[in-house]
N, C-alpha and C positions, 0 to 999 in steps of 0.2 A: 787071629783077631786083628792085628795091626795091618795085615795085608788086605783084609776085607774093608777096613776103614779107608785105606789108600785107594782102593778100587772105587769105592763109593764116592770119595772126594774127587777123583779124576773124572768119573762119570758125570758128576754134578757140574764141574767146570766145563766139560765138553758140551753138555746139553745147554748150559747157559750161553755159551759161545754160539752154539747152533741157532738158538732162538734169535739172537741179535743178527747173526749172519742171514738167517732166513728172512727177517724183516727187510734187511738190506737187499736181498735178492728180489723181494716183491717190488721194492722201489725201482730197482734196475729193470725188472721186467716191464713194469708200468711205463717207465720212461722210454724204453726201447720199442714196445709194442703198442701202447695205448695213447701216449702223449701226442702223437701226430694228429689225432682227431680230438681227443678229450682235453688236451693241453696239460702241461706239467702241473698246473694247479687245479685241474679238473673243471675249469670254467668252459671248456669247449669252444674257445674263441680263436681257434687256429683256422687257417685257410680251409683245410679239409673238414674241420669241425663245423664251420659255417655252412659249407657245401652240403654236408650230411645232416645239418640241423641238430648237432649233438647238444644235449641239454647240459646245463651247469650241474655239477655234482650235488649242489644243495637241493636242486629240484628233483633229481633222480633219486636221491636217498629218501626224499619225502614220499615218492611214489612207489618205490620198489623195495622189497625185502632183500636181504643178503642172498637168500636161496634163489630168488628170481634172477639176481645178477649173476650168480654162479652158473645158472642154466644158460644164460645168454653168453657168458664168456666161454663156456664149454661148447655149446652148439652153434653159436653165431646168431646174428639177427638179420634175417633176410639177405639181401645182396649188399647191404651197407656195412656189415661187420662179419668177418670170418670167425669161425669157432676155433678155439685153441685146445679143445679136448684131446687131440692127438699129439700136440706139441708139449703140453704141460701136464704135470701130475695133478690129481685132485687137490692135494695139499697146496701146490703152487697156485692153483686157481683160487682157492679159498683165501690164501694170503694176499693175492693180488686184489681181490674184491675188498678185503678188509683194509688194504692200503688205500684204495680208491675211496671207500666210504670215509676213511679217516681224513681225507682232504676237505671234507665238509665241516670239520670241527674248527 
């Protein structure tokens, strides 16, 4: 019984750590892959963002669902944005979109 409790406790701590690490990974992914165009704050006011007419995150969140954004991150958006479906897992893409949407708060 004590062994089961220790395993459960360890698992809980590992999962709690993974959740915060996962969120940090989403931020790192965003800053390394998305911020060049969308900006670190999601405003899209970078040189590349202006060139591609990237919208502010507040506008985008009002127009698109999370699922629509996941599709764009996975498949890309025309010639302006490459898809990341082969580079990132589905969970990473979901977390990346959640991070981006969170910038609007």
